PDB file of N, CA, C and O in Angstrom, chain B, residues numbered from 101:
ATOM      1  N   MET B 101       0.828  -1.170  -0.022  1.00  0.00           N
ATOM      2  CA  MET B 101      -0.003   0.005   0.009  1.00  0.00           C
ATOM      3  C   MET B 101       0.878   1.255  -0.006  1.00  0.00           C
ATOM      4  O   MET B 101       1.817   1.371   0.782  1.00  0.00           O
ATOM      5  N   ASN B 102       0.580   2.152  -0.874  1.00  0.00           N
ATOM      6  CA  ASN B 102       1.349   3.412  -0.977  1.00  0.00           C
ATOM      7  C   ASN B 102       0.720   4.415  -0.046  1.00  0.00           C
ATOM      8  O   ASN B 102      -0.422   4.821  -0.262  1.00  0.00           O
ATOM      9  N   THR B 103       1.456   4.841   1.019  1.00  0.00           N
ATOM     10  CA  THR B 103       0.924   5.791   1.991  1.00  0.00           C
ATOM     11  C   THR B 103       1.482   7.210   1.777  1.00  0.00           C
ATOM     12  O   THR B 103       1.153   8.143   2.510  1.00  0.00           O
ATOM     13  N   ARG B 104       2.334   7.338   0.749  1.00  0.00           N
ATOM     14  CA  ARG B 104       2.936   8.665   0.510  1.00  0.00           C
ATOM     15  C   ARG B 104       1.963   9.574  -0.216  1.00  0.00           C
ATOM     16  O   ARG B 104       1.124   9.116  -0.991  1.00  0.00           O
ATOM     17  N   HIS B 105       2.084  10.854   0.042  1.00  0.00           N
ATOM     18  CA  HIS B 105       1.249  11.849  -0.651  1.00  0.00           C
ATOM     19  C   HIS B 105       1.626  11.833  -2.126  1.00  0.00           C
ATOM     20  O   HIS B 105       2.818  11.789  -2.431  1.00  0.00           O
ATOM     21  N   PRO B 106       0.684  11.867  -3.051  1.00  0.00           N
ATOM     22  CA  PRO B 106       0.987  11.756  -4.447  1.00  0.00           C
ATOM     23  C   PRO B 106       1.835  12.925  -5.043  1.00  0.00           C
ATOM     24  O   PRO B 106       2.411  12.781  -6.122  1.00  0.00           O
ATOM     25  N   ASP B 107       1.900  14.034  -4.358  1.00  0.00           N
ATOM     26  CA  ASP B 107       2.706  15.160  -4.894  1.00  0.00           C
ATOM     27  C   ASP B 107       4.145  15.125  -4.390  1.00  0.00           C
ATOM     28  O   ASP B 107       4.922  16.025  -4.711  1.00  0.00           O
ATOM     29  N   PHE B 108       4.522  14.116  -3.615  1.00  0.00           N
ATOM     30  CA  PHE B 108       5.911  14.021  -3.140  1.00  0.00           C
ATOM     31  C   PHE B 108       6.735  13.240  -4.141  1.00  0.00           C
ATOM     32  O   PHE B 108       6.271  12.255  -4.717  1.00  0.00           O
ATOM     33  N   ILE B 109       7.999  13.703  -4.348  1.00  0.00           N
ATOM     34  CA  ILE B 109       8.946  13.012  -5.171  1.00  0.00           C
ATOM     35  C   ILE B 109      10.308  12.985  -4.448  1.00  0.00           C
ATOM     36  O   ILE B 109      10.550  13.786  -3.546  1.00  0.00           O
ATOM     37  N   THR B 110      11.183  12.066  -4.848  1.00  0.00           N
ATOM     38  CA  THR B 110      12.513  12.044  -4.318  1.00  0.00           C
ATOM     39  C   THR B 110      13.451  12.418  -5.454  1.00  0.00           C
ATOM     40  O   THR B 110      13.320  11.902  -6.564  1.00  0.00           O
ATOM     41  N   VAL B 111      14.396  13.312  -5.185  1.00  0.00           N
ATOM     42  CA  VAL B 111      15.296  13.770  -6.251  1.00  0.00           C
ATOM     43  C   VAL B 111      16.736  13.579  -5.717  1.00  0.00           C
ATOM     44  O   VAL B 111      17.053  13.939  -4.584  1.00  0.00           O
ATOM     45  N   ASP B 112      17.583  13.001  -6.577  1.00  0.00           N
ATOM     46  CA  ASP B 112      18.999  12.869  -6.341  1.00  0.00           C
ATOM     47  C   ASP B 112      19.637  14.236  -6.690  1.00  0.00           C
ATOM     48  O   ASP B 112      19.654  14.622  -7.859  1.00  0.00           O
ATOM     49  N   MET B 113      20.148  14.951  -5.708  1.00  0.00           N
ATOM     50  CA  MET B 113      20.621  16.304  -5.947  1.00  0.00           C
ATOM     51  C   MET B 113      22.059  16.312  -6.517  1.00  0.00           C
ATOM     52  O   MET B 113      22.562  17.355  -6.935  1.00  0.00           O
ATOM     53  N   ARG B 114      22.693  15.159  -6.524  1.00  0.00           N
ATOM     54  CA  ARG B 114      24.028  14.982  -7.118  1.00  0.00           C
ATOM     55  C   ARG B 114      25.018  16.100  -6.733  1.00  0.00           C
ATOM     56  O   ARG B 114      25.589  16.767  -7.597  1.00  0.00           O
ATOM     57  N   GLY B 115      25.198  16.280  -5.450  1.00  0.00           N
ATOM     58  CA  GLY B 115      26.147  17.216  -4.940  1.00  0.00           C
ATOM     59  C   GLY B 115      25.640  18.637  -4.714  1.00  0.00           C
ATOM     60  O   GLY B 115      26.409  19.510  -4.313  1.00  0.00           O
ATOM     61  N   LEU B 116      24.387  18.871  -4.962  1.00  0.00           N
ATOM     62  CA  LEU B 116      23.855  20.225  -4.763  1.00  0.00           C
ATOM     63  C   LEU B 116      23.166  20.473  -3.426  1.00  0.00           C
ATOM     64  O   LEU B 116      22.762  21.600  -3.139  1.00  0.00           O
ATOM     65  N   LYS B 117      23.026  19.429  -2.603  1.00  0.00           N
ATOM     66  CA  LYS B 117      22.286  19.551  -1.354  1.00  0.00           C
ATOM     67  C   LYS B 117      22.888  20.569  -0.425  1.00  0.00           C
ATOM     68  O   LYS B 117      22.143  21.384   0.120  1.00  0.00           O
ATOM     69  N   VAL B 118      24.189  20.578  -0.206  1.00  0.00           N
ATOM     70  CA  VAL B 118      24.841  21.560   0.718  1.00  0.00           C
ATOM     71  C   VAL B 118      24.526  22.978   0.293  1.00  0.00           C
ATOM     72  O   VAL B 118      24.157  23.810   1.122  1.00  0.00           O
ATOM     73  N   ALA B 119      24.669  23.265  -1.008  1.00  0.00           N
ATOM     74  CA  ALA B 119      24.407  24.635  -1.489  1.00  0.00           C
ATOM     75  C   ALA B 119      22.915  24.946  -1.380  1.00  0.00           C
ATOM     76  O   ALA B 119      22.559  26.083  -1.071  1.00  0.00           O
ATOM     77  N   LEU B 120      22.031  23.976  -1.621  1.00  0.00           N
ATOM     78  CA  LEU B 120      20.592  24.203  -1.533  1.00  0.00           C
ATOM     79  C   LEU B 120      20.194  24.497  -0.087  1.00  0.00           C
ATOM     80  O   LEU B 120      19.427  25.431   0.146  1.00  0.00           O
ATOM     81  N   VAL B 121      20.673  23.758   0.866  1.00  0.00           N
ATOM     82  CA  VAL B 121      20.326  23.974   2.257  1.00  0.00           C
ATOM     83  C   VAL B 121      20.924  25.282   2.725  1.00  0.00           C
ATOM     84  O   VAL B 121      20.270  26.002   3.480  1.00  0.00           O
ATOM     85  N   SER B 122      22.125  25.626   2.318  1.00  0.00           N
ATOM     86  CA  SER B 122      22.689  26.961   2.635  1.00  0.00           C
ATOM     87  C   SER B 122      21.855  28.108   2.078  1.00  0.00           C
ATOM     88  O   SER B 122      21.660  29.125   2.743  1.00  0.00           O
ATOM     89  N   CYS B 123      21.372  27.939   0.875  1.00  0.00           N
ATOM     90  CA  CYS B 123      20.572  28.962   0.261  1.00  0.00           C
ATOM     91  C   CYS B 123      19.225  29.165   0.974  1.00  0.00           C
ATOM     92  O   CYS B 123      18.748  30.289   1.135  1.00  0.00           O
ATOM     93  N   ASP B 124      18.626  28.029   1.398  1.00  0.00           N
ATOM     94  CA  ASP B 124      17.315  28.155   2.017  1.00  0.00           C
ATOM     95  C   ASP B 124      17.461  28.828   3.386  1.00  0.00           C
ATOM     96  O   ASP B 124      16.564  29.556   3.810  1.00  0.00           O
ATOM     97  N   LYS B 125      18.591  28.592   4.088  1.00  0.00           N
ATOM     98  CA  LYS B 125      18.839  29.252   5.370  1.00  0.00           C
ATOM     99  C   LYS B 125      19.059  30.728   5.201  1.00  0.00           C
ATOM    100  O   LYS B 125      18.615  31.524   6.028  1.00  0.00           O
ATOM    101  N   THR B 126      19.756  31.118   4.114  1.00  0.00           N
ATOM    102  CA  THR B 126      20.009  32.511   3.826  1.00  0.00           C
ATOM    103  C   THR B 126      18.716  33.256   3.544  1.00  0.00           C
ATOM    104  O   THR B 126      18.517  34.384   3.993  1.00  0.00           O
ATOM    105  N   ARG B 127      17.832  32.593   2.782  1.00  0.00           N
ATOM    106  CA  ARG B 127      16.538  33.192   2.405  1.00  0.00           C
ATOM    107  C   ARG B 127      15.448  33.012   3.459  1.00  0.00           C
ATOM    108  O   ARG B 127      14.382  33.621   3.374  1.00  0.00           O
ATOM    109  N   ARG B 128      15.729  32.167   4.454  1.00  0.00           N
ATOM    110  CA  ARG B 128      14.784  31.879   5.517  1.00  0.00           C
ATOM    111  C   ARG B 128      13.477  31.277   4.958  1.00  0.00           C
ATOM    112  O   ARG B 128      12.369  31.680   5.312  1.00  0.00           O
ATOM    113  N   GLU B 129      13.667  30.320   4.091  1.00  0.00           N
ATOM    114  CA  GLU B 129      12.519  29.577   3.569  1.00  0.00           C
ATOM    115  C   GLU B 129      12.899  28.107   3.474  1.00  0.00           C
ATOM    116  O   GLU B 129      14.088  27.789   3.471  1.00  0.00           O
ATOM    117  N   SER B 130      11.946  27.214   3.398  1.00  0.00           N
ATOM    118  CA  SER B 130      12.253  25.790   3.376  1.00  0.00           C
ATOM    119  C   SER B 130      12.835  25.368   2.043  1.00  0.00           C
ATOM    120  O   SER B 130      12.655  26.043   1.029  1.00  0.00           O
ATOM    121  N   VAL B 131      13.530  24.249   2.056  1.00  0.00           N
ATOM    122  CA  VAL B 131      14.038  23.679   0.816  1.00  0.00           C
ATOM    123  C   VAL B 131      12.860  23.390  -0.138  1.00  0.00           C
ATOM    124  O   VAL B 131      12.974  23.601  -1.345  1.00  0.00           O
ATOM    125  N   SER B 132      11.764  22.922   0.394  1.00  0.00           N
ATOM    126  CA  SER B 132      10.579  22.619  -0.440  1.00  0.00           C
ATOM    127  C   SER B 132      10.100  23.837  -1.164  1.00  0.00           C
ATOM    128  O   SER B 132       9.812  23.754  -2.358  1.00  0.00           O
ATOM    129  N   VAL B 133       9.999  24.959  -0.513  1.00  0.00           N
ATOM    130  CA  VAL B 133       9.558  26.203  -1.143  1.00  0.00           C
ATOM    131  C   VAL B 133      10.501  26.611  -2.261  1.00  0.00           C
ATOM    132  O   VAL B 133      10.065  26.935  -3.366  1.00  0.00           O
ATOM    133  N   LEU B 134      11.794  26.594  -1.968  1.00  0.00           N
ATOM    134  CA  LEU B 134      12.778  26.962  -2.937  1.00  0.00           C
ATOM    135  C   LEU B 134      12.757  26.061  -4.153  1.00  0.00           C
ATOM    136  O   LEU B 134      12.804  26.554  -5.280  1.00  0.00           O
ATOM    137  N   VAL B 135      12.688  24.748  -3.956  1.00  0.00           N
ATOM    138  CA  VAL B 135      12.637  23.775  -5.067  1.00  0.00           C
ATOM    139  C   VAL B 135      11.363  23.915  -5.829  1.00  0.00           C
ATOM    140  O   VAL B 135      11.397  23.882  -7.060  1.00  0.00           O
ATOM    141  N   ARG B 136      10.216  24.073  -5.170  1.00  0.00           N
ATOM    142  CA  ARG B 136       8.933  24.185  -5.859  1.00  0.00           C
ATOM    143  C   ARG B 136       8.972  25.448  -6.761  1.00  0.00           C
ATOM    144  O   ARG B 136       8.506  25.416  -7.900  1.00  0.00           O
ATOM    145  N   ARG B 137       9.535  26.556  -6.232  1.00  0.00           N
ATOM    146  CA  ARG B 137       9.588  27.797  -7.052  1.00  0.00           C
ATOM    147  C   ARG B 137      10.521  27.600  -8.229  1.00  0.00           C
ATOM    148  O   ARG B 137      10.214  28.085  -9.318  1.00  0.00           O
ATOM    149  N   ALA B 138      11.645  26.913  -8.071  1.00  0.00           N
ATOM    150  CA  ALA B 138      12.561  26.732  -9.186  1.00  0.00           C
ATOM    151  C   ALA B 138      11.970  25.810 -10.259  1.00  0.00           C
ATOM    152  O   ALA B 138      12.139  26.055 -11.453  1.00  0.00           O
ATOM    153  N   VAL B 139      11.279  24.751  -9.829  1.00  0.00           N
ATOM    154  CA  VAL B 139      10.644  23.856 -10.805  1.00  0.00           C
ATOM    155  C   VAL B 139       9.535  24.568 -11.523  1.00  0.00           C
ATOM    156  O   VAL B 139       9.447  24.450 -12.745  1.00  0.00           O
ATOM    157  N   ALA B 140       8.666  25.313 -10.832  1.00  0.00           N
ATOM    158  CA  ALA B 140       7.625  26.041 -11.466  1.00  0.00           C
ATOM    159  C   ALA B 140       8.162  27.054 -12.467  1.00  0.00           C
ATOM    160  O   ALA B 140       7.600  27.222 -13.549  1.00  0.00           O
ATOM    161  N   ARG B 141       9.264  27.738 -12.101  1.00  0.00           N
ATOM    162  CA  ARG B 141       9.866  28.699 -13.027  1.00  0.00           C
ATOM    163  C   ARG B 141      10.413  27.987 -14.276  1.00  0.00           C
ATOM    164  O   ARG B 141      10.256  28.492 -15.388  1.00  0.00           O
ATOM    165  N   GLU B 142      11.031  26.862 -14.108  1.00  0.00           N
ATOM    166  CA  GLU B 142      11.595  26.101 -15.218  1.00  0.00           C
ATOM    167  C   GLU B 142      10.501  25.599 -16.123  1.00  0.00           C
ATOM    168  O   GLU B 142      10.702  25.520 -17.335  1.00  0.00           O
ATOM    169  N   LEU B 143       9.325  25.250 -15.570  1.00  0.00           N
ATOM    170  CA  LEU B 143       8.195  24.810 -16.362  1.00  0.00           C
ATOM    171  C   LEU B 143       7.369  25.925 -16.928  1.00  0.00           C
ATOM    172  O   LEU B 143       6.413  25.669 -17.659  1.00  0.00           O
ATOM    173  N   GLY B 144       7.707  27.176 -16.612  1.00  0.00           N
ATOM    174  CA  GLY B 144       7.000  28.355 -17.120  1.00  0.00           C
ATOM    175  C   GLY B 144       5.615  28.528 -16.441  1.00  0.00           C
ATOM    176  O   GLY B 144       4.681  29.072 -17.030  1.00  0.00           O
ATOM    177  N   GLN B 145       5.521  28.054 -15.200  1.00  0.00           N
ATOM    178  CA  GLN B 145       4.270  28.140 -14.481  1.00  0.00           C
ATOM    179  C   GLN B 145       4.512  28.923 -13.181  1.00  0.00           C
ATOM    180  O   GLN B 145       5.617  29.006 -12.645  1.00  0.00           O
ATOM    181  N   SER B 146       3.376  29.495 -12.715  1.00  0.00           N
ATOM    182  CA  SER B 146       3.523  30.098 -11.373  1.00  0.00           C
ATOM    183  C   SER B 146       3.308  29.015 -10.319  1.00  0.00           C
ATOM    184  O   SER B 146       2.685  27.987 -10.585  1.00  0.00           O
ATOM    185  N   GLU B 147       3.824  29.257  -9.139  1.00  0.00           N
ATOM    186  CA  GLU B 147       3.684  28.271  -8.102  1.00  0.00           C
ATOM    187  C   GLU B 147       2.221  28.286  -7.679  1.00  0.00           C
ATOM    188  O   GLU B 147       1.736  29.297  -7.172  1.00  0.00           O
ATOM    189  N   SER B 148       1.531  27.205  -7.874  1.00  0.00           N
ATOM    190  CA  SER B 148       0.086  27.150  -7.716  1.00  0.00           C
ATOM    191  C   SER B 148      -0.349  26.803  -6.279  1.00  0.00           C
ATOM    192  O   SER B 148      -1.493  27.057  -5.901  1.00  0.00           O
ATOM    193  N   VAL B 149       0.546  26.236  -5.496  1.00  0.00           N
ATOM    194  CA  VAL B 149       0.217  25.809  -4.168  1.00  0.00           C
ATOM    195  C   VAL B 149       0.558  26.941  -3.211  1.00  0.00           C
ATOM    196  O   VAL B 149       1.708  27.376  -3.152  1.00  0.00           O
ATOM    197  N   PRO B 150      -0.458  27.438  -2.441  1.00  0.00           N
ATOM    198  CA  PRO B 150      -0.124  28.529  -1.528  1.00  0.00           C
ATOM    199  C   PRO B 150       0.873  28.070  -0.422  1.00  0.00           C
ATOM    200  O   PRO B 150       0.834  26.953   0.093  1.00  0.00           O
ATOM    201  N   GLN B 151       1.742  29.016  -0.121  1.00  0.00           N
ATOM    202  CA  GLN B 151       2.752  28.717   0.925  1.00  0.00           C
ATOM    203  C   GLN B 151       2.150  28.881   2.309  1.00  0.00           C
ATOM    204  O   GLN B 151       1.351  29.786   2.548  1.00  0.00           O
ATOM    205  N   LEU B 152       2.534  28.013   3.202  1.00  0.00           N
ATOM    206  CA  LEU B 152       2.038  28.106   4.572  1.00  0.00           C
ATOM    207  C   LEU B 152       2.858  29.149   5.312  1.00  0.00           C
ATOM    208  O   LEU B 152       4.083  29.186   5.188  1.00  0.00           O
ATOM    209  N   VAL B 153       2.203  29.976   6.062  1.00  0.00           N
ATOM    210  CA  VAL B 153       2.861  31.003   6.850  1.00  0.00           C
ATOM    211  C   VAL B 153       2.770  30.624   8.305  1.00  0.00           C
ATOM    212  O   VAL B 153       1.673  30.397   8.814  1.00  0.00           O
ATOM    213  N   VAL B 154       3.912  30.547   8.999  1.00  0.00           N
ATOM    214  CA  VAL B 154       3.912  30.150  10.399  1.00  0.00           C
ATOM    215  C   VAL B 154       4.030  31.419  11.229  1.00  0.00           C
ATOM    216  O   VAL B 154       4.957  32.199  11.015  1.00  0.00           O
ATOM    217  N   ASP B 155       3.134  31.645  12.155  1.00  0.00           N
ATOM    218  CA  ASP B 155       3.183  32.757  13.075  1.00  0.00           C
ATOM    219  C   ASP B 155       4.167  32.397  14.199  1.00  0.00           C
ATOM    220  O   ASP B 155       3.827  31.626  15.096  1.00  0.00           O
ATOM    221  N   ALA B 156       5.364  32.943  14.151  1.00  0.00           N
ATOM    222  CA  ALA B 156       6.393  32.591  15.097  1.00  0.00           C
ATOM    223  C   ALA B 156       5.972  32.910  16.564  1.00  0.00           C
ATOM    224  O   ALA B 156       6.481  32.271  17.485  1.00  0.00           O
ATOM    225  N   GLY B 157       5.087  33.849  16.789  1.00  0.00           N
ATOM    226  CA  GLY B 157       4.599  34.115  18.127  1.00  0.00           C
ATOM    227  C   GLY B 157       3.745  33.027  18.691  1.00  0.00           C
ATOM    228  O   GLY B 157       3.586  32.947  19.909  1.00  0.00           O
ATOM    229  N   ARG B 158       3.174  32.166  17.846  1.00  0.00           N
ATOM    230  CA  ARG B 158       2.295  31.084  18.268  1.00  0.00           C
ATOM    231  C   ARG B 158       3.074  29.770  18.473  1.00  0.00           C
ATOM    232  O   ARG B 158       2.521  28.805  19.002  1.00  0.00           O
ATOM    233  N   LEU B 159       4.358  29.727  18.055  1.00  0.00           N
ATOM    234  CA  LEU B 159       5.113  28.525  18.228  1.00  0.00           C
ATOM    235  C   LEU B 159       5.305  28.225  19.727  1.00  0.00           C
ATOM    236  O   LEU B 159       5.660  29.121  20.492  1.00  0.00           O
ATOM    237  N   GLY B 160       5.086  27.037  20.125  1.00  0.00           N
ATOM    238  CA  GLY B 160       5.244  26.653  21.502  1.00  0.00           C
ATOM    239  C   GLY B 160       4.112  26.964  22.394  1.00  0.00           C
ATOM    240  O   GLY B 160       4.113  26.547  23.553  1.00  0.00           O
ATOM    241  N   ALA B 161       3.104  27.703  21.899  1.00  0.00           N
ATOM    242  CA  ALA B 161       1.904  28.043  22.684  1.00  0.00           C
ATOM    243  C   ALA B 161       0.984  26.867  22.731  1.00  0.00           C
ATOM    244  O   ALA B 161       0.846  26.151  21.739  1.00  0.00           O
ATOM    245  N   SER B 162       0.349  26.645  23.854  1.00  0.00           N
ATOM    246  CA  SER B 162      -0.569  25.536  23.939  1.00  0.00           C
ATOM    247  C   SER B 162      -1.984  25.995  24.079  1.00  0.00           C
ATOM    248  O   SER B 162      -2.895  25.171  24.164  1.00  0.00           O
TER     249      SER B 162
END
């Protein structure tokens, strides 16, 4: 049984992972957001999935 979300893929970054993670920390966004934006741009499409915004003030609140 496949329990993975159908929009998930695995990509062999072939040596680009360190630079990718460094870039996402510099921009303060997740690797997923950065990759999704790059793929959408390469395909000539706008990113159609809305980005989740986390309210930092609510983190840790119960």
